Structures are given as structure tokens and as C-alpha cells.
C-alpha positions as CSV (number, residue, x, y, z in Angstrom):
1,X,7.9,-19.3,19.0
2,X,7.7,-16.0,17.2
3,X,6.7,-12.5,17.9
4,X,3.1,-11.6,17.2
5,X,2.2,-8.1,15.9
6,X,-1.3,-7.4,14.6
7,X,-2.1,-11.1,14.4
8,X,1.0,-11.7,12.2
9,X,3.6,-14.1,13.6
10,X,7.2,-13.1,13.0
11,X,10.0,-15.7,13.1
12,X,13.5,-14.6,14.1
13,X,16.2,-15.7,11.6
14,X,19.9,-15.2,12.2
15,X,23.0,-15.6,10.0
16,X,25.5,-18.2,11.2
17,X,28.8,-16.7,10.5
18,X,31.5,-17.3,13.1
19,X,33.3,-14.0,12.5
20,X,30.4,-11.7,12.0
21,X,28.2,-10.6,15.0
22,X,24.8,-12.2,15.0
23,X,22.2,-10.2,13.3
24,X,18.5,-10.9,13.7
25,X,15.7,-9.9,11.4
26,X,12.0,-10.5,11.7
27,X,10.4,-12.3,8.8
28,X,6.6,-12.7,8.7
29,X,5.5,-16.3,8.8
30,X,2.5,-15.4,6.5
31,X,2.7,-13.1,3.5
32,X,1.5,-9.6,4.3
33,X,-1.6,-8.4,2.4
34,X,-0.9,-5.8,-0.4
35,X,-0.8,-2.2,0.8
36,X,-3.5,-1.2,-1.7
37,X,-4.3,-0.8,-5.3
38,X,-1.7,0.0,-7.9
39,X,-1.8,3.4,-9.8
40,X,-2.5,1.5,-13.1
41,X,-5.7,-0.1,-11.5
42,X,-6.9,3.4,-10.3
43,X,-6.1,5.0,-13.7
44,X,-8.0,2.3,-15.6
45,X,-11.0,2.4,-13.2
46,X,-11.5,6.2,-13.5
47,X,-10.4,6.5,-17.2
48,X,-7.4,8.7,-16.8
49,X,-3.7,8.2,-17.8
50,X,-1.0,7.4,-15.3
51,X,0.5,10.8,-16.1
52,X,-2.7,12.5,-15.0
53,X,-2.8,10.5,-11.8
54,X,0.9,11.4,-11.1
55,X,0.0,15.1,-11.7
56,X,-2.9,14.8,-9.3
57,X,-0.6,13.4,-6.6
58,X,1.9,16.3,-7.1
59,X,-1.0,18.8,-6.8
60,X,-2.5,17.0,-3.8
61,X,-5.6,16.3,-5.8
62,X,-7.4,13.0,-6.4
63,X,-7.7,9.9,-4.3
64,X,-5.7,9.5,-1.1
65,X,-2.5,7.4,-1.5
66,X,0.4,5.9,0.5
67,X,4.0,6.3,-0.5
68,X,6.0,3.3,0.6
69,X,9.6,4.0,-0.4
70,X,9.3,4.7,-4.1
71,X,6.1,2.7,-4.4
72,X,2.7,4.4,-4.6
73,X,-0.4,2.5,-3.4
74,X,-4.1,3.5,-3.0
75,X,-5.8,1.9,0.0
76,X,-9.0,0.4,-1.3
77,X,-11.3,1.7,1.3
78,X,-10.0,5.3,0.9
79,X,-10.2,5.0,-2.9
80,X,-13.8,3.8,-2.8
81,X,-14.8,6.6,-0.4
82,X,-13.1,9.2,-2.6
83,X,-14.8,7.8,-5.7
84,X,-18.2,7.8,-3.9
85,X,-17.6,11.5,-2.8
86,X,-17.5,12.4,-6.5
87,X,-21.0,11.1,-7.1
88,X,-23.3,13.8,-8.5
89,X,-26.8,13.6,-7.2
90,X,-29.6,14.4,-9.6
91,X,-33.3,15.0,-9.3
92,X,-35.0,11.7,-10.2
């Protein structure tokens, strides 16, 4: 039996060294979904370079992003909402 968090089951695994104290770590039994879209995907979609996207992050401009360690990810729902907010309405 494992620990359930947000409908993900975690299994406890321990190392079996006689001299070292037992250490436990939780490993998800199912792979976690990706945290979002990669910067390259965003840059390709909106037609800018990765350098431009990096500058936007430094200036707090552009689509919302997550910083996970050194990794940058753009949650898809947030990105789509940001992109929709840039729509220009015209008289038709």
C-alpha cells in the first residue's frame, strides 16, 4: 500500500544497507505529467527567439511561467490565456 496525494500513489522504497540508517523516499507509481510547455515550444508558436523569451522573463513580460530548479516551463492553460489576451479586436 502506498501514500496517495492528488490521486497519485507513492510507493515507499528503502535502501537495504546494514550499516547505514534506513532512508525512505517516495516514488510515484505513475509518471507525473509534464509541468508545462518548454520555452522552445512557446518561442516557435509565437515566432520569437529563445533569447527574446528569456529577456521577457527577466523583464516580467510575456506569458506566465514556472521555474522548477533551473528548468522553465509554461503551464499550457496560462499560456493559452495569455495568448488570447493579446488578441486584437477589429470592426468586422
